[in-house]
C-alpha positions as a LaTeX table, in Angstrom:
\begin{tabular}{lrrr}
\hline
Residue & $x$ (\AA) & $y$ (\AA) & $z$ (\AA) \\
\hline
Met1 & $-0.18$ & $-0.06$ & 0.10 \\
Lys2 & 1.41 & 3.45 & $-0.77$ \\
Arg3 & 1.48 & 5.93 & 2.06 \\
Pro4 & $-1.00$ & 8.95 & 1.97 \\
Ile5 & $-0.21$ & 12.00 & $-0.64$ \\
Leu6 & 1.10 & 14.69 & 0.63 \\
Ala7 & 1.17 & 18.16 & $-0.76$ \\
Leu8 & 3.75 & 20.70 & $-0.40$ \\
Ala9 & 3.85 & 24.12 & $-1.55$ \\
Ile10 & 7.68 & 24.46 & $-1.45$ \\
Ala11 & 7.93 & 28.11 & $-2.36$ \\
Cys12 & 4.73 & 29.16 & 0.19 \\
Ala13 & 6.44 & 27.60 & 2.81 \\
Ala14 & 9.46 & 28.46 & 2.91 \\
Gly15 & 7.96 & 32.15 & 2.81 \\
Ala16 & 8.61 & 33.06 & $-0.49$ \\
Ala17 & 5.76 & 34.62 & $-3.13$ \\
Pro18 & 4.44 & 31.60 & $-5.57$ \\
Val19 & 6.43 & 31.11 & $-8.49$ \\
His20 & 4.94 & 29.88 & $-11.34$ \\
Ala21 & 6.38 & 28.08 & $-14.49$ \\
Glu22 & 7.06 & 29.61 & $-17.66$ \\
Arg23 & 3.94 & 30.75 & $-18.87$ \\
Ala24 & 4.97 & 31.68 & $-22.31$ \\
Asp25 & 6.17 & 27.59 & $-22.66$ \\
Arg26 & 2.40 & 27.02 & $-23.88$ \\
Asp27 & 2.70 & 28.63 & $-26.83$ \\
Lys28 & 5.69 & 27.45 & $-28.45$ \\
Pro29 & 6.25 & 24.74 & $-30.38$ \\
Leu30 & 7.56 & 20.61 & $-29.61$ \\
Asn31 & 10.52 & 20.04 & $-31.23$ \\
Tyr32 & 11.71 & 15.90 & $-31.20$ \\
Glu33 & 14.85 & 14.62 & $-31.62$ \\
Ala34 & 14.88 & 10.72 & $-31.72$ \\
Asn35 & 16.78 & 7.62 & $-33.63$ \\
Ser36 & 13.12 & 6.46 & $-35.00$ \\
Gly37 & 9.88 & 7.52 & $-35.05$ \\
Glu38 & 6.39 & 7.09 & $-36.52$ \\
Cys39 & 3.23 & 9.47 & $-36.66$ \\
Asp40 & 0.28 & 8.52 & $-37.20$ \\
Asp41 & $-1.61$ & 12.07 & $-38.37$ \\
Leu42 & $-5.70$ & 10.50 & $-38.38$ \\
Lys43 & $-4.75$ & 9.60 & $-34.52$ \\
Gln44 & $-2.90$ & 12.80 & $-34.06$ \\
Val45 & $-0.12$ & 10.07 & $-31.71$ \\
Cys46 & 3.63 & 10.20 & $-32.54$ \\
Val47 & 5.51 & 7.32 & $-31.18$ \\
Leu48 & 9.81 & 8.22 & $-30.95$ \\
Val49 & 12.52 & 5.83 & $-30.03$ \\
Gly50 & 16.17 & 5.77 & $-29.05$ \\
Asp51 & 17.83 & 8.94 & $-27.25$ \\
Val52 & 14.48 & 11.28 & $-27.10$ \\
Val53 & 15.18 & 14.90 & $-26.88$ \\
Leu54 & 11.80 & 16.90 & $-26.98$ \\
Val55 & 12.38 & 20.94 & $-26.12$ \\
Lys56 & 9.35 & 23.45 & $-26.03$ \\
Gly57 & 9.96 & 26.82 & $-24.76$ \\
Thr58 & 12.26 & 26.36 & $-21.24$ \\
Ile59 & 11.33 & 22.78 & $-21.18$ \\
Arg60 & 13.49 & 20.25 & $-21.94$ \\
Ala61 & 13.02 & 16.47 & $-21.31$ \\
Thr62 & 14.98 & 13.38 & $-22.50$ \\
Gly63 & 14.19 & 9.76 & $-22.27$ \\
Gln64 & 14.58 & 6.45 & $-24.44$ \\
Arg65 & 10.51 & 6.24 & $-25.93$ \\
Val66 & 8.06 & 8.87 & $-26.11$ \\
Glu67 & 4.33 & 8.74 & $-26.83$ \\
Ile68 & 2.95 & 12.01 & $-27.67$ \\
Arg69 & $-0.67$ & 12.57 & $-28.20$ \\
Lys70 & $-2.82$ & 15.96 & $-29.32$ \\
Asp71 & $-6.49$ & 15.91 & $-28.37$ \\
Pro72 & $-8.88$ & 17.93 & $-30.81$ \\
Glu73 & $-8.39$ & 21.08 & $-28.69$ \\
Gly74 & $-4.99$ & 21.15 & $-29.62$ \\
Tyr75 & $-3.48$ & 20.33 & $-26.16$ \\
Ile76 & $-0.49$ & 17.69 & $-25.98$ \\
Phe77 & $-0.11$ & 14.71 & $-23.34$ \\
Gly78 & 3.17 & 12.76 & $-23.08$ \\
Val79 & 4.09 & 9.93 & $-21.34$ \\
Leu80 & 8.16 & 9.69 & $-21.64$ \\
Glu81 & 9.68 & 6.52 & $-20.57$ \\
Ala82 & 13.57 & 5.62 & $-19.50$ \\
Ala83 & 15.54 & 3.23 & $-20.66$ \\
Pro84 & 16.10 & 0.05 & $-18.12$ \\
Gly85 & 18.06 & 0.94 & $-14.98$ \\
Lys86 & 17.83 & 4.53 & $-16.78$ \\
Leu87 & 15.85 & 7.89 & $-15.72$ \\
Ala88 & 13.86 & 10.30 & $-17.58$ \\
Thr89 & 14.60 & 13.91 & $-16.86$ \\
Phe90 & 12.80 & 17.18 & $-17.31$ \\
Arg91 & 14.44 & 20.67 & $-16.74$ \\
Gln92 & 11.72 & 24.23 & $-16.83$ \\
Arg93 & 12.57 & 28.01 & $-16.31$ \\
Arg94 & 10.35 & 29.41 & $-14.13$ \\
Asp95 & 8.81 & 33.31 & $-14.22$ \\
Val96 & 10.97 & 35.62 & $-12.90$ \\
Ser97 & 10.59 & 36.30 & $-9.47$ \\
Lys98 & 13.61 & 38.33 & $-8.60$ \\
Pro99 & 15.69 & 39.96 & $-10.50$ \\
Gly100 & 19.20 & 38.84 & $-11.36$ \\
Ile101 & 18.04 & 35.17 & $-10.40$ \\
Glu102 & 16.95 & 32.68 & $-12.90$ \\
Glu103 & 15.31 & 29.98 & $-11.12$ \\
Tyr104 & 14.77 & 26.30 & $-13.06$ \\
Ile105 & 12.72 & 23.41 & $-11.85$ \\
Asp106 & 14.30 & 19.89 & $-12.80$ \\
Gly107 & 13.60 & 16.85 & $-11.77$ \\
His108 & 14.32 & 12.87 & $-13.12$ \\
Gly109 & 12.01 & 9.49 & $-12.69$ \\
Glu110 & 11.69 & 6.31 & $-14.32$ \\
Arg111 & 8.31 & 7.56 & $-16.43$ \\
Ile112 & 7.36 & 11.53 & $-16.55$ \\
Glu113 & 3.68 & 12.49 & $-17.46$ \\
Tyr114 & 2.98 & 15.42 & $-19.70$ \\
Asp115 & $-0.30$ & 16.77 & $-19.32$ \\
Glu116 & $-0.46$ & 20.33 & $-21.34$ \\
Lys117 & $-3.81$ & 20.92 & $-20.21$ \\
Ala118 & $-3.86$ & 20.45 & $-16.78$ \\
Glu119 & $-0.36$ & 21.26 & $-16.52$ \\
Thr120 & 0.99 & 18.96 & $-14.39$ \\
Met121 & 4.68 & 16.99 & $-14.93$ \\
Lys122 & 4.25 & 12.99 & $-13.02$ \\
Leu123 & 7.31 & 11.41 & $-12.04$ \\
Leu124 & 7.30 & 7.89 & $-11.49$ \\
Gly125 & 10.05 & 5.75 & $-9.70$ \\
Arg126 & 13.20 & 6.72 & $-7.93$ \\
Ala127 & 11.51 & 10.41 & $-8.34$ \\
Arg128 & 12.96 & 13.68 & $-7.83$ \\
Ile129 & 12.07 & 17.40 & $-8.35$ \\
Arg130 & 14.73 & 20.32 & $-7.64$ \\
Leu131 & 14.31 & 23.72 & $-7.54$ \\
Leu132 & 17.37 & 25.81 & $-8.86$ \\
Glu133 & 18.59 & 29.22 & $-8.35$ \\
Asn134 & 21.25 & 30.44 & $-11.17$ \\
Asp135 & 21.89 & 26.23 & $-11.18$ \\
Val136 & 22.29 & 26.67 & $-7.52$ \\
Gln137 & 20.44 & 23.72 & $-5.56$ \\
Arg138 & 17.61 & 25.71 & $-3.27$ \\
Asp139 & 15.04 & 22.81 & $-2.46$ \\
Glu140 & 14.52 & 19.34 & $-2.96$ \\
Leu141 & 12.31 & 16.77 & $-3.01$ \\
Arg142 & 12.47 & 12.89 & $-3.28$ \\
Gly143 & 10.26 & 10.18 & $-3.61$ \\
Asp144 & 9.10 & 7.02 & $-5.28$ \\
Ala145 & 6.21 & 9.54 & $-7.21$ \\
Ile146 & 5.85 & 13.61 & $-7.50$ \\
Thr147 & 3.19 & 15.66 & $-9.24$ \\
Tyr148 & 4.21 & 18.84 & $-9.78$ \\
Asp149 & 1.42 & 20.90 & $-10.13$ \\
Gln150 & 3.19 & 23.83 & $-12.49$ \\
Arg151 & $-0.22$ & 26.39 & $-12.68$ \\
Asn152 & $-0.21$ & 26.85 & $-8.89$ \\
Ser153 & 3.55 & 25.52 & $-8.13$ \\
Lys154 & 2.57 & 22.75 & $-5.96$ \\
Tyr155 & 4.01 & 19.12 & $-6.01$ \\
Phe156 & 2.21 & 16.14 & $-4.33$ \\
Val157 & 4.60 & 13.13 & $-3.40$ \\
Thr158 & 3.84 & 9.86 & $-1.90$ \\
Gly159 & 6.68 & 7.14 & $-1.11$ \\
Gly160 & 6.62 & 3.82 & $-2.14$ \\
Ala161 & 5.89 & 0.83 & 0.35 \\
Pro162 & 9.12 & $-0.76$ & 2.00 \\
Lys163 & 8.56 & $-3.84$ & 0.24 \\
Asp164 & 8.66 & $-2.86$ & $-3.31$ \\
Pro165 & 12.08 & $-2.96$ & $-5.03$ \\
Gly166 & 14.18 & 0.69 & $-4.89$ \\
Ser167 & 11.38 & 1.86 & $-2.57$ \\
Gly168 & 14.01 & 2.11 & 0.19 \\
Asp169 & 12.63 & 2.30 & 3.36 \\
Gly170 & 8.86 & 3.88 & 1.88 \\
Arg171 & 9.90 & 7.79 & 3.46 \\
Val172 & 9.61 & 11.22 & 1.34 \\
Arg173 & 12.43 & 13.16 & 1.97 \\
Gly174 & 13.02 & 16.55 & 1.07 \\
Thr175 & 15.12 & 19.93 & 1.99 \\
Ile176 & 13.64 & 23.72 & 1.63 \\
Gly177 & 16.58 & 26.07 & 1.41 \\
Pro178 & 16.78 & 28.97 & 3.91 \\
Arg179 & 14.93 & 32.43 & 3.13 \\
Ser180 & 15.74 & 34.96 & 5.75 \\
Pro181 & 18.12 & 37.77 & 4.57 \\
Ala182 & 21.02 & 36.57 & 7.70 \\
Ala183 & 21.03 & 32.93 & 5.68 \\
Thr184 & 20.28 & 34.44 & 2.32 \\
Pro185 & 21.34 & 38.16 & 1.29 \\
Pro186 & 19.90 & 39.40 & $-1.59$ \\
Gly187 & 20.72 & 37.98 & $-5.00$ \\
Ser188 & 22.38 & 35.34 & $-3.89$ \\
Pro189 & 21.16 & 31.39 & $-4.08$ \\
Ala190 & 21.04 & 29.39 & $-0.62$ \\
Pro191 & 23.77 & 26.91 & $-0.71$ \\
Leu192 & 22.43 & 23.49 & $-0.06$ \\
Ala193 & 23.32 & 21.62 & 3.30 \\
Pro194 & 23.08 & 17.69 & 3.46 \\
Ser195 & 21.26 & 16.58 & 6.56 \\
Arg196 & 22.63 & 15.09 & 9.24 \\
Glu197 & 19.61 & 12.91 & 10.58 \\
Leu198 & 17.91 & 11.85 & 7.28 \\
Ala199 & 19.46 & 8.86 & 5.41 \\
Asn200 & 19.54 & 8.84 & 1.37 \\
Pro201 & 16.60 & 6.59 & 1.14 \\
Arg202 & 18.09 & 5.02 & $-1.98$ \\
Arg203 & 21.40 & 5.54 & $-4.46$ \\
Asp204 & 20.68 & 6.24 & $-7.96$ \\
\hline
\end{tabular}
C-alpha cells in the first residue's frame, strides 16, 4: 500500500511569493529528436524511440521512448520512459520573481507523464524534483512518485511501500533552503546543506 499523498507548496512554505512555471511555454511549438519515430496524423499520435530529446519553450525532457498525443483542442499529452536502469529527465524555467536570479525546476524519474491541459508533470519511480537558483540547488523533494502542478506551483509526493524494489524505507524526503535575509543575502542563492538526521532512501 502506498503512503498517503503529501501536498507541498515549497515556495509558499518557505515564505516566498509563489513562482510559476514559464507561462510562455504553453504557446511554443514542441520540437523533438530521436533515433526513430512513427506518427499517425489521423489519430494525432507520435511514438519516438532512442535517445529522445523534447524541447517546448524552456522545457527540455529526455528519455528512451515517448508517446505524444494531441487532443481535438490542441493540447499535448506525453508519456516519456527511461531505458532500463536509467532515468528520464526534465527541466523548465520559472517566471522571474527576483531581479538577477533565474529559477529552474528540474527532475527525473523512470517515467514522466506530461499533461499540457492540466499543466501537470508526473514523475514515477525514483522521482526527484529540485528548485535551482542560478544553477545552485535551493530545494529538493524525493519520493516514489511526484506530481508537479505547474499552474499553482505545488508538489504532491508519495513514498513507495518498503517491500517495493528500489523504494528504500518508503519515506518521503526533502530539503527546503533558508529564506531569511541573514541566511540568504539579496541576490545570492542559498547553498544546500546535507541533513545529518535523514538517511538517503536510495542510491541512484
